[in-house]
N, C-alpha and C positions, 0 to 999 in steps of 0.2 A: 685316344683311345684306339687299341689295335682291333680290328676286326677279323683276325685270323683263326681259323679253327683248326682242330685236330682230332681226328677218332682215335679214343682210347678205349680199353677195355677196363670193366669193372671186375674186380675179384675181391675174394674174402681173405681177411688177415686176422685169424682168430675168429672172434664173434662181432668183427667190424667190417664194414664194405669199405673198399678203398680203390683209388687208381693212382696210377703212376704220373707225376707232373712233369710233362716234357720239357726239356731244357729252354726252349723259347718262351716258356710259360712260367719260369722260376720266379719266385716272390723273394724280397728280402728277409733278413732274420730267419728265426727258427722257432716263429709261433705266429698264429694266424686266427682269424675269426672266421666262422662259417656261419651263413643263414640260409634259409630257404625261401625263395619267392616263387610261389607256385610250383612248377616242376623244376624249376632253374636252383641250382646250388651256387651259393655267391662265396668266393673265397677271398679274404682280405687279409695283407699282412698287418701285423701289430707294429707300428713304428715307435719306438722309444727314443727319449731324448730329444724329439723334433719340437716339443712345445716352446722351448725356450729360444731356439732359432727363428721359430715363425713370429713369436712375440717381439724379437728383436727388429723384425721386418717391419713392424706397424708405426704408423705415425705416433708421436707423443699427443695426449689428449690437450685439448685447448681450453677446455673448462675445469675450474678447481673443483674437487670434490667438496659436496656440502657439509659443514660440521653438524655430525648428528648428536652432539651433547647440548645443543643449544636449548632444547625445550625439558632437559632433565634437571630434577632437583639437585643441590649439592647432596654431597655423600654424606656430610655429617647430620643432615636432616632426616634422613631415613629412619624409619622406625620399624625394627624387626618382630 
């Protein structure tokens, strides 16, 4: 995590308040999430398509999935 800071000016863009993001703070993509914590604004890039790459790096599961149909009655015996 970087600890660099840069002084920027806040300005109006129509009815919105805005800042220009300096080159050294550029984020990937063209969408971001913004939220407020106290008096801080947190801007996070929305990373698309990264989930499959992340899942590929995880080790396979060692335990088998349980059979969830064990306690269910047969379909033919269900009365509607």
